[in-house]
C-alpha positions as CSV (number, residue, x, y, z in Angstrom):
1,M,10.3,-74.0,132.6
2,L,13.3,-73.8,135.0
3,R,13.3,-70.6,137.0
4,I,15.5,-68.0,135.4
5,L,18.4,-67.6,137.9
6,A,20.5,-65.2,135.8
7,A,21.1,-63.2,139.0
8,L,22.3,-65.9,141.3
9,A,24.2,-63.0,143.0
10,L,21.5,-63.0,145.6
11,G,23.2,-63.0,149.0
12,A,21.7,-62.3,152.3
13,G,23.4,-62.1,155.7
14,L,21.3,-63.1,158.6
15,S,23.0,-65.0,161.4
16,F,22.1,-68.7,161.9
17,P,19.6,-69.1,164.7
18,L,20.4,-71.5,167.5
19,P,18.1,-73.4,169.8
20,A,17.8,-71.8,173.2
21,G,20.9,-72.3,175.4
22,A,22.9,-73.9,172.6
23,A,26.6,-73.1,172.3
24,P,27.6,-73.6,168.6
25,R,30.9,-75.2,167.7
26,T,32.6,-73.5,164.7
27,I,34.8,-75.4,162.3
28,Q,37.1,-73.3,160.0
29,L,37.8,-74.9,156.6
30,E,39.9,-73.9,153.7
31,A,37.0,-72.2,151.8
32,A,34.1,-72.3,154.3
33,V,33.1,-72.1,158.0
34,A,30.6,-74.5,159.5
35,S,28.5,-73.9,162.6
36,V,27.5,-77.0,164.4
37,T,24.4,-77.5,166.5
38,G,22.6,-80.5,167.8
39,T,24.1,-83.8,169.0
40,G,22.1,-86.4,167.1
41,P,23.7,-89.6,165.8
42,R,23.2,-88.7,162.2
43,A,24.7,-85.6,160.5
44,I,23.0,-83.2,158.2
45,V,25.1,-80.7,156.2
46,L,23.3,-77.6,155.0
47,L,24.7,-76.0,151.9
48,P,23.3,-72.6,150.9
49,G,22.9,-71.1,147.4
50,L,25.2,-68.8,145.5
51,G,25.8,-65.6,147.5
52,C,23.7,-66.9,150.3
53,G,24.3,-68.3,153.8
54,P,22.8,-70.4,156.6
55,Y,20.0,-68.0,157.0
56,E,18.2,-69.8,154.2
57,F,17.6,-72.7,156.5
58,E,16.5,-70.9,159.6
59,G,13.0,-72.2,159.3
60,I,14.0,-75.8,159.7
61,A,17.5,-75.8,161.3
62,P,16.3,-75.7,165.0
63,A,14.0,-78.6,164.5
64,L,16.7,-80.6,162.6
65,A,19.1,-79.9,165.5
66,A,16.8,-81.5,167.9
67,K,17.3,-84.9,166.1
68,Y,20.5,-84.6,164.2
69,T,23.9,-83.0,164.3
70,V,23.6,-80.1,162.0
71,Y,26.5,-78.5,160.1
72,A,25.5,-75.1,158.6
73,V,28.0,-74.1,156.0
74,R,28.9,-70.6,155.0
75,F,31.2,-70.5,151.9
76,A,34.0,-68.0,151.6
77,G,33.0,-64.7,150.0
78,F,29.3,-65.4,150.7
79,D,27.0,-63.9,153.4
80,G,29.8,-61.7,154.9
81,A,32.5,-64.4,155.0
82,P,36.0,-63.3,153.8
83,P,36.6,-64.1,150.2
84,I,39.3,-66.3,148.7
85,K,40.8,-66.4,145.3
86,G,39.3,-68.7,142.7
87,P,38.7,-71.2,141.4
88,Y,35.8,-71.4,143.8
89,L,33.7,-74.6,143.2
90,D,36.7,-76.9,143.6
91,A,37.6,-75.1,146.9
92,F,34.0,-75.2,148.1
93,A,33.5,-78.9,147.3
94,K,36.9,-79.7,148.9
95,S,35.8,-77.9,152.1
96,V,32.6,-80.1,152.3
97,T,34.6,-83.3,151.8
98,D,37.2,-82.1,154.3
99,L,34.4,-81.4,156.8
100,I,33.1,-84.9,156.4
101,A,36.5,-86.4,156.8
102,R,37.6,-84.2,159.7
103,E,34.4,-84.8,161.7
104,H,34.4,-88.5,160.8
105,L,30.8,-88.3,159.5
106,Q,29.2,-91.5,158.5
107,K,27.0,-91.1,155.5
108,P,25.8,-87.6,156.2
109,I,22.8,-86.2,154.5
110,L,23.5,-83.2,152.3
111,I,20.8,-80.6,151.9
112,G,21.7,-77.9,149.3
113,H,19.8,-75.0,147.7
114,S,20.8,-73.9,144.1
115,L,24.6,-73.8,144.1
116,G,24.5,-75.7,147.3
117,G,22.5,-78.4,145.7
118,H,25.0,-78.5,142.8
119,L,27.8,-78.9,145.3
120,A,25.9,-81.6,147.2
121,L,25.6,-83.6,143.9
122,R,29.2,-83.1,143.2
123,V,30.3,-84.3,146.6
124,A,28.0,-87.3,146.4
125,A,29.5,-88.3,143.1
126,T,33.0,-87.9,144.4
127,I,32.6,-89.9,147.6
128,P,29.5,-92.0,146.9
129,A,30.3,-94.6,149.6
130,N,30.0,-91.9,152.3
131,V,27.0,-89.8,151.4
132,G,23.7,-91.0,152.9
133,G,21.4,-88.8,150.9
134,V,21.0,-85.6,148.9
135,L,18.2,-83.1,149.0
136,A,18.6,-80.7,146.1
137,I,16.4,-77.6,146.3
138,D,15.8,-76.2,142.8
139,A,19.2,-77.4,141.7
140,V,20.0,-79.2,138.4
141,P,23.1,-80.9,137.1
142,L,23.8,-78.1,134.6
143,F,22.5,-74.6,134.8
144,P,21.6,-72.6,132.8
145,L,20.0,-75.3,130.7
146,P,21.7,-76.0,127.3
147,Q,20.3,-74.1,124.4
148,P,19.7,-75.4,120.9
149,G,22.9,-75.3,118.8
150,E,25.1,-74.6,121.8
151,T,28.7,-75.8,121.9
152,P,31.0,-76.1,124.8
153,A,32.9,-73.1,123.4
154,S,29.8,-70.9,123.0
155,R,28.6,-71.9,126.4
156,Q,31.9,-70.9,128.0
157,Q,31.8,-67.6,126.1
158,G,28.3,-66.8,127.3
159,A,29.2,-67.7,130.9
160,A,32.3,-65.5,130.7
161,A,30.3,-62.6,129.2
162,F,27.7,-62.8,132.1
163,R,30.5,-62.9,134.7
164,D,32.3,-59.9,133.2
165,A,29.0,-57.9,132.9
166,L,28.2,-58.7,136.5
167,L,31.6,-57.3,137.5
168,A,31.3,-54.2,135.4
169,V,28.0,-53.0,136.7
170,P,28.3,-49.9,138.9
171,D,27.5,-50.5,142.6
172,D,24.2,-48.5,142.5
173,K,23.0,-50.3,139.4
174,Y,24.1,-53.7,140.8
175,A,22.0,-53.2,143.9
176,A,18.9,-52.2,141.8
177,Q,19.4,-55.1,139.4
178,S,19.8,-57.6,142.2
179,K,16.6,-56.5,143.8
180,F,14.8,-56.8,140.4
181,F,16.0,-60.4,140.0
182,I,15.3,-61.3,143.6
183,A,11.7,-60.4,142.9
184,Q,11.7,-63.1,140.3
185,L,12.9,-65.7,142.8
186,V,10.8,-65.2,145.9
187,T,7.2,-64.1,146.1
188,D,6.6,-62.1,149.3
189,P,7.8,-58.5,149.0
190,K,9.0,-58.6,152.6
191,N,11.3,-61.5,151.7
192,V,12.4,-59.7,148.6
193,D,13.4,-56.7,150.7
194,L,15.1,-59.0,153.2
195,V,17.3,-60.7,150.7
196,A,18.0,-57.5,148.9
197,Q,18.9,-55.7,152.1
198,H,21.7,-58.2,152.8
199,N,22.8,-58.8,149.2
200,A,25.8,-56.6,149.6
201,A,27.2,-58.9,152.3
202,S,28.5,-61.2,149.5
203,D,31.7,-60.5,147.6
204,R,30.7,-59.7,144.0
205,A,33.9,-61.2,142.5
206,T,33.2,-64.5,144.3
207,V,29.6,-64.5,143.2
208,A,30.5,-63.8,139.6
209,G,33.3,-66.3,139.5
210,A,31.3,-69.1,141.1
211,S,28.4,-68.4,138.8
212,Y,30.7,-68.8,135.8
213,E,32.2,-72.0,137.1
214,M,28.8,-73.6,137.8
215,S,27.6,-72.7,134.3
216,I,30.4,-74.8,132.7
217,D,30.4,-77.6,135.4
218,D,28.1,-80.3,133.9
219,L,27.4,-82.9,136.5
220,G,25.3,-85.0,134.2
221,P,28.0,-87.6,133.3
222,S,28.7,-88.1,137.0
223,L,25.1,-88.8,138.1
224,P,25.4,-92.6,137.7
225,N,28.2,-92.5,140.3
226,I,25.8,-91.3,143.0
227,S,24.6,-94.3,145.0
228,A,22.6,-92.3,147.6
229,Q,18.9,-91.4,147.2
230,I,18.4,-88.0,145.6
231,E,15.3,-86.0,146.4
232,V,14.8,-82.9,144.3
233,L,12.4,-80.1,145.4
234,A,11.2,-78.2,142.4
235,P,9.2,-75.0,142.3
236,A,6.0,-74.9,140.3
237,P,3.7,-71.9,139.6
238,D,0.5,-73.7,140.5
239,D,-0.9,-77.1,141.4
240,A,-2.2,-77.7,137.8
241,Q,1.4,-77.6,136.5
242,A,3.1,-79.4,139.4
243,K,3.2,-82.8,137.6
244,E,4.6,-81.2,134.5
245,Y,7.3,-79.5,136.4
246,A,8.1,-82.7,138.4
247,A,8.5,-84.6,135.1
248,F,10.6,-81.9,133.6
249,Y,13.1,-82.0,136.5
250,T,13.1,-85.8,136.6
251,G,14.3,-85.7,133.0
252,L,17.1,-83.4,133.9
253,Y,18.4,-86.1,136.4
254,R,18.3,-89.0,134.0
255,G,21.3,-91.2,134.7
256,A,20.9,-90.9,138.5
257,P,20.1,-94.4,139.9
258,H,17.9,-93.2,142.7
259,V,16.1,-89.9,142.2
260,H,12.7,-88.6,143.1
261,V,11.2,-85.2,142.4
262,T,8.6,-83.3,144.5
263,A,7.1,-80.2,142.9
264,I,5.9,-77.6,145.5
265,A,3.3,-75.1,144.3
266,P,2.9,-72.2,144.2
267,S,6.6,-71.4,144.7
268,K,9.6,-69.8,143.1
269,H,13.3,-70.5,143.6
270,F,13.3,-69.8,147.3
271,I,10.8,-72.6,148.1
272,M,11.7,-72.4,151.8
273,Y,10.3,-68.8,151.9
274,D,7.4,-69.2,149.5
275,R,6.0,-72.4,151.1
276,P,7.7,-72.9,154.4
277,D,5.3,-75.5,155.7
278,A,5.3,-77.6,152.6
279,F,9.1,-77.2,152.4
280,A,9.5,-78.5,156.0
281,A,7.1,-81.3,155.3
282,A,9.1,-82.4,152.2
283,V,12.4,-82.3,154.1
284,N,11.0,-84.4,156.9
285,A,9.4,-86.8,154.5
286,F,12.7,-87.3,152.7
287,L,14.7,-87.7,156.0
288,A,12.2,-90.4,157.1
289,T,13.3,-92.5,154.1
290,I,17.0,-92.4,154.9
């Protein structure tokens, strides 16, 4: 049921749009850079997916910056940012917690897509007293989902094999395969072309390494530590199956004290592209509860 994200190497490299006349402040972190817009009393931290960048949130960022202080994060090696050496997830999560500490943010709201959602959950479990809410966009505590008969060793072997295969693909085939998988994750052909056009902006070693690390990073045991409200936006193929998909995702988050799932149909992994109005409405509805 969960969208097959075997090609999470789906970067795109558009620049982050700013409200007219705004002068962004840039914060350099160990494994990320954050662009800051808005001056609202509450902070929102935008965390993009694997291989992606702040462009994912361009449809809602200007409106958010009118009410909040918005930190749009670009992780090292993604979306044209210079890469670092792994391990990656530890460095990415540390950069988010460092950002919160350095900026003296009080209970910021973390909005993350895919890998960004995974990191948002990880940070919320690490510093539960200082995260005000988590919006996870098609993100689950463990991806890919465990298979029958799987062991920790077999899972690690499979994740390593995928990582190594991703690194071994010739450049021309990598680009073609990426576009094929992108088409499974976003509906409109123009958005498929857009994401595919900028896919090369991400460092393949970083994408492969971070994908491997996420595959073996089970956040399920840490869900009870998250005291903030978690809102999960789940894709569904049509309205008739929306309740089924919402229930399925809810089950994946068992153990979280405060979780609610909203299924948005029809949509795929990039909900913000497939259903921009419904996506914006769901974000605003969640923020209204915080």
